[in-house]
C-alpha positions as a LaTeX table, in Angstrom:
\begin{tabular}{lrrr}
\hline
Residue & $x$ (\AA) & $y$ (\AA) & $z$ (\AA) \\
\hline
Met1 & 0.00 & 0.00 & 0.00 \\
Lys2 & 1.27 & 3.46 & $-0.88$ \\
Leu3 & 1.00 & 6.23 & 1.68 \\
Ile4 & 0.35 & 9.91 & 0.99 \\
Arg5 & 1.60 & 12.85 & 3.05 \\
Phe6 & 1.08 & 16.57 & 2.55 \\
Met7 & 4.07 & 18.55 & 3.83 \\
Gly8 & 6.06 & 21.74 & 3.75 \\
Glu9 & 9.25 & 22.45 & 1.87 \\
Gln10 & 11.54 & 22.07 & 4.89 \\
Glu11 & 10.28 & 18.56 & 5.65 \\
Leu12 & 10.58 & 17.50 & 2.01 \\
Arg13 & 14.13 & 18.84 & 1.71 \\
His14 & 15.17 & 17.12 & 4.96 \\
Tyr15 & 13.80 & 13.81 & 3.64 \\
Leu16 & 15.49 & 14.24 & 0.24 \\
Arg17 & 18.86 & 15.00 & 1.91 \\
Gly18 & 18.61 & 11.64 & 3.69 \\
Gly19 & 17.74 & 12.99 & 7.12 \\
Val20 & 15.68 & 11.16 & 9.70 \\
Leu21 & 12.46 & 13.04 & 10.47 \\
Glu22 & 11.10 & 12.75 & 14.01 \\
Asn23 & 7.82 & 13.89 & 15.52 \\
Phe24 & 6.40 & 12.68 & 18.84 \\
Thr25 & 3.25 & 14.81 & 18.95 \\
Glu26 & 0.31 & 12.93 & 20.46 \\
Trp27 & $-2.51$ & 14.48 & 18.46 \\
Asn28 & $-5.24$ & 13.19 & 20.79 \\
Gln29 & $-3.72$ & 15.25 & 23.62 \\
Lys30 & $-3.22$ & 18.31 & 21.45 \\
His31 & $-6.58$ & 18.47 & 19.64 \\
Asn32 & $-8.58$ & 15.43 & 20.76 \\
Arg33 & $-9.54$ & 14.81 & 17.13 \\
Ser34 & $-7.05$ & 12.11 & 16.14 \\
Gly35 & $-5.48$ & 9.00 & 17.60 \\
Ser36 & $-2.30$ & 9.52 & 15.57 \\
Ile37 & 1.17 & 10.04 & 17.01 \\
Gly38 & 3.83 & 11.92 & 15.06 \\
Phe39 & 3.59 & 12.19 & 11.28 \\
Cys40 & 0.21 & 11.46 & 9.68 \\
Phe41 & $-0.12$ & 9.66 & 6.36 \\
Phe42 & $-3.13$ & 8.57 & 4.35 \\
Asp43 & $-3.60$ & 5.47 & 2.22 \\
Asp44 & $-4.03$ & 5.61 & $-1.52$ \\
Gln45 & $-7.64$ & 4.39 & $-1.48$ \\
Glu46 & $-8.80$ & 7.97 & $-2.05$ \\
Ala47 & $-7.21$ & 10.35 & $-4.54$ \\
Pro48 & $-5.03$ & 12.95 & $-2.81$ \\
Glu49 & $-6.89$ & 15.65 & $-4.79$ \\
Ser50 & $-10.08$ & 14.62 & $-2.96$ \\
Arg51 & $-8.32$ & 14.66 & 0.40 \\
Met52 & $-7.27$ & 18.26 & $-0.19$ \\
His53 & $-10.86$ & 19.38 & 0.49 \\
Tyr54 & $-10.82$ & 18.29 & 4.12 \\
Leu55 & $-7.10$ & 18.78 & 4.79 \\
Ser56 & $-7.01$ & 22.40 & 3.59 \\
Gly57 & $-6.36$ & 24.71 & 6.53 \\
Ile58 & $-5.15$ & 21.84 & 8.70 \\
Val59 & $-1.94$ & 20.61 & 7.08 \\
Asp60 & 0.87 & 22.26 & 5.14 \\
Met61 & $-0.12$ & 21.91 & 1.48 \\
His62 & 3.11 & 22.97 & $-0.24$ \\
Phe63 & 3.80 & 19.43 & $-1.44$ \\
Cys64 & 1.96 & 16.14 & $-1.73$ \\
Val65 & 4.31 & 13.19 & $-1.50$ \\
Glu66 & 3.55 & 9.57 & $-2.28$ \\
Phe67 & 5.65 & 6.93 & $-0.51$ \\
Met68 & 6.02 & 3.18 & $-0.42$ \\
Pro69 & 6.96 & 1.84 & 3.02 \\
Ile70 & 10.15 & $-0.24$ & 3.12 \\
Gly71 & 10.56 & $-3.27$ & 5.35 \\
Thr72 & 8.98 & $-3.25$ & 8.76 \\
Gln73 & 8.41 & 0.52 & 9.20 \\
His74 & 5.92 & 0.74 & 12.07 \\
Phe75 & 2.68 & 2.63 & 11.55 \\
Trp76 & $-0.21$ & 3.08 & 13.92 \\
Lys77 & $-3.61$ & 2.90 & 12.26 \\
Ser78 & $-6.10$ & 5.31 & 13.78 \\
Ile79 & $-8.83$ & 7.73 & 12.79 \\
Gly80 & $-8.97$ & 11.50 & 12.71 \\
Ala81 & $-11.88$ & 13.94 & 12.59 \\
Tyr82 & $-12.05$ & 16.21 & 9.55 \\
Ala83 & $-14.66$ & 18.59 & 8.20 \\
Arg84 & $-17.21$ & 17.12 & 5.82 \\
Pro85 & $-17.17$ & 18.68 & 2.35 \\
Gly86 & $-19.02$ & 21.97 & 2.38 \\
Thr87 & $-18.45$ & 22.65 & 6.09 \\
Ser88 & $-15.77$ & 24.71 & 7.77 \\
Val89 & $-13.05$ & 23.42 & 10.05 \\
Ala90 & $-14.50$ & 25.56 & 12.86 \\
Glu91 & $-17.96$ & 24.07 & 12.38 \\
Ala92 & $-16.57$ & 20.54 & 12.40 \\
Met93 & $-14.81$ & 21.24 & 15.71 \\
Phe94 & $-18.08$ & 21.88 & 17.52 \\
Lys95 & $-20.74$ & 20.03 & 15.55 \\
Glu96 & $-20.44$ & 16.25 & 15.32 \\
Ser97 & $-22.66$ & 16.04 & 12.22 \\
Ser98 & $-20.15$ & 18.26 & 10.37 \\
Arg99 & $-17.31$ & 15.78 & 10.94 \\
Gln100 & $-16.16$ & 12.75 & 9.07 \\
Trp101 & $-13.76$ & 10.19 & 10.50 \\
Ile102 & $-10.86$ & 9.35 & 8.21 \\
Thr103 & $-8.33$ & 6.51 & 8.55 \\
Glu104 & $-4.80$ & 7.75 & 9.24 \\
Tyr105 & $-1.46$ & 5.99 & 9.53 \\
Ser106 & 1.14 & 7.55 & 11.77 \\
Thr107 & 4.76 & 7.07 & 12.76 \\
Thr108 & 7.17 & 8.93 & 15.01 \\
His109 & 10.01 & 8.83 & 12.49 \\
Tyr110 & 10.74 & 8.18 & 8.84 \\
Ser111 & 13.54 & 8.57 & 6.32 \\
Arg112 & 14.63 & 7.40 & 2.87 \\
Asp113 & 15.66 & 4.14 & 4.56 \\
Thr114 & 12.10 & 3.41 & 5.69 \\
Met115 & 9.96 & 5.20 & 3.07 \\
Ala116 & 10.72 & 5.02 & $-0.66$ \\
Leu117 & 9.79 & 8.10 & $-2.64$ \\
Val118 & 7.26 & 7.35 & $-5.38$ \\
Arg119 & 6.44 & 10.87 & $-6.56$ \\
Val120 & 6.20 & 14.49 & $-5.46$ \\
Gly121 & 3.37 & 16.81 & $-6.41$ \\
Ile122 & 2.49 & 20.46 & $-6.05$ \\
Pro123 & $-1.13$ & 21.01 & $-5.00$ \\
Asp124 & $-3.17$ & 23.55 & $-6.98$ \\
Met125 & $-6.08$ & 24.89 & $-4.94$ \\
His126 & $-7.17$ & 27.78 & $-7.15$ \\
Asn127 & $-10.48$ & 26.19 & $-8.12$ \\
Tyr128 & $-12.35$ & 24.76 & $-5.11$ \\
Phe129 & $-14.41$ & 22.44 & $-7.28$ \\
Asp130 & $-11.40$ & 21.12 & $-9.17$ \\
Tyr131 & $-8.40$ & 20.75 & $-6.85$ \\
Gln132 & $-5.45$ & 19.29 & $-8.71$ \\
Ile133 & $-1.91$ & 18.11 & $-8.09$ \\
Arg134 & 0.80 & 18.70 & $-10.64$ \\
Trp135 & 3.22 & 15.81 & $-10.28$ \\
Met136 & 6.85 & 16.81 & $-10.71$ \\
Thr137 & 8.96 & 15.19 & $-13.41$ \\
Asp138 & 12.25 & 13.53 & $-12.44$ \\
Glu139 & 14.08 & 16.50 & $-13.96$ \\
Glu140 & 12.07 & 18.98 & $-11.88$ \\
Leu141 & 12.75 & 16.99 & $-8.72$ \\
Val142 & 16.49 & 16.90 & $-9.44$ \\
Lys143 & 16.47 & 20.67 & $-10.02$ \\
Phe144 & 14.55 & 21.17 & $-6.74$ \\
Met145 & 17.16 & 19.09 & $-4.90$ \\
Glu146 & 20.01 & 21.04 & $-6.50$ \\
Glu147 & 18.51 & 24.34 & $-5.29$ \\
Asp148 & 19.20 & 23.14 & $-1.76$ \\
Glu149 & 22.93 & 22.63 & $-2.29$ \\
\hline
\end{tabular}
């Protein structure tokens, strides 16, 4: 199963440089809306473009990255509360009928040794009814990596 993560530029660059990313946030203690610990990923059963509707305003949407777990990387399977389409994040926080529960996979650390890069995309949220992701070519990804040197 492939896993999807939306992330910022700093996290992506750290991963691409071969760094180990660590996060020990217990999201149930912080927001009481998720059982995840650390980094949250989503499975590929739903298109990432569809997920953008309920993740917007919650996660960093600079990049959408698709991974394939390597070996025995440990993930916790849990659920998180997100706004139903057509409702606001604020409304979903206080009104149960405005929430949907989405399966999440979390881990406290990952790197290139535990998660193989499949592809990197740049979300385009200009048209609410037609969110898209422009997947980077290999050449664009190499150029992006070179900008960091």
